[in-house]
C-alpha positions in Angstrom: -0.1 0.1 0.0 1.2 3.5 -0.9 1.7 6.0 1.6 -1.2 8.4 0.5 -3.3 5.4 0.6 -2.1 4.9 4.3 -2.7 8.3 5.2 -5.9 8.6 3.6 -7.2 5.2 5.7 -5.8 6.4 8.6 -7.3 9.7 8.4 -10.7 8.0 8.4 -10.1 5.7 11.0 -9.1 8.6 13.2 -12.0 10.9 12.1 -14.9 7.7 12.6 -13.0 6.9 15.7 -13.0 10.5 17.3 -16.1 12.0 15.8 -18.3 8.8 15.2 -21.4 11.1 14.7 -19.6 12.8 12.0 -18.7 9.7 10.0 -21.4 10.9 7.1 -18.9 13.5 6.2 -16.3 10.9 5.0 -18.5 9.5 2.6 -19.0 10.5 -1.2 -22.5 12.6 -1.9 -22.5 11.0 -5.5 -22.9 7.1 -6.1 -21.7 5.9 -9.6 -24.7 3.4 -11.2 -25.4 2.1 -14.2 -27.6 4.2 -16.2 -31.1 3.0 -17.0 -32.0 3.5 -20.7 -35.5 2.0 -20.2 -36.3 5.0 -17.9 -34.7 8.1 -19.4 -34.2 11.1 -17.2 -36.7 13.5 -18.9 -36.3 16.6 -16.8 -32.9 16.2 -17.5 -33.2 15.9 -21.6 -36.0 18.7 -21.6 -33.2 21.1 -19.6 -30.6 20.2 -21.7 -32.7 20.9 -25.0 -34.3 24.2 -23.6 -31.1 25.6 -22.6 -29.7 24.9 -25.8 -32.5 26.6 -27.5 -32.7 29.4 -25.3 -28.8 30.0 -26.0 -29.2 29.8 -29.9 -31.9 32.0 -29.5 -30.0 34.8 -27.3 -27.2 34.3 -30.0 -29.1 35.0 -33.0 -30.7 38.3 -31.1 -27.4 39.6 -30.2 -26.0 38.9 -33.8 -28.5 40.6 -35.3 -28.4 43.9 -33.1 -24.7 43.9 -33.6 -25.3 43.7 -37.7 -27.7 46.4 -37.1 -25.3 48.5 -35.0 -22.5 47.8 -37.7 -24.8 49.0 -40.8 -25.5 52.3 -38.9 -21.8 53.2 -37.9 -21.2 52.2 -41.5 -23.9 54.9 -42.8 -22.6 57.7 -40.5 -19.0 57.0 -41.8 -20.2 57.6 -45.1 -22.3 60.5 -44.5 -20.4 63.6 -45.8 -22.9 66.4 -44.8 -20.6 69.5 -43.9 -23.9 71.3 -41.9 -24.3 68.2 -39.2 -20.6 68.5 -38.0 
């Protein structure tokens, strides 16, 4: 066993020995399990597609605003009126 593994197992044993009610703090909150393809997570699927659609809408909106601003500035640069300035 490597030194780092010994230290980790020793600290876990020390923590559970000194603080038995705190033993839940040493466990992982995430559990690895096999994906169940018979029952997909429809909330997650909807959230992913909805977020993607919203980001694309915002991207197109922002792009259109940028194009309009670019065209407006191009017209101002080409304007050669001496009475305006």
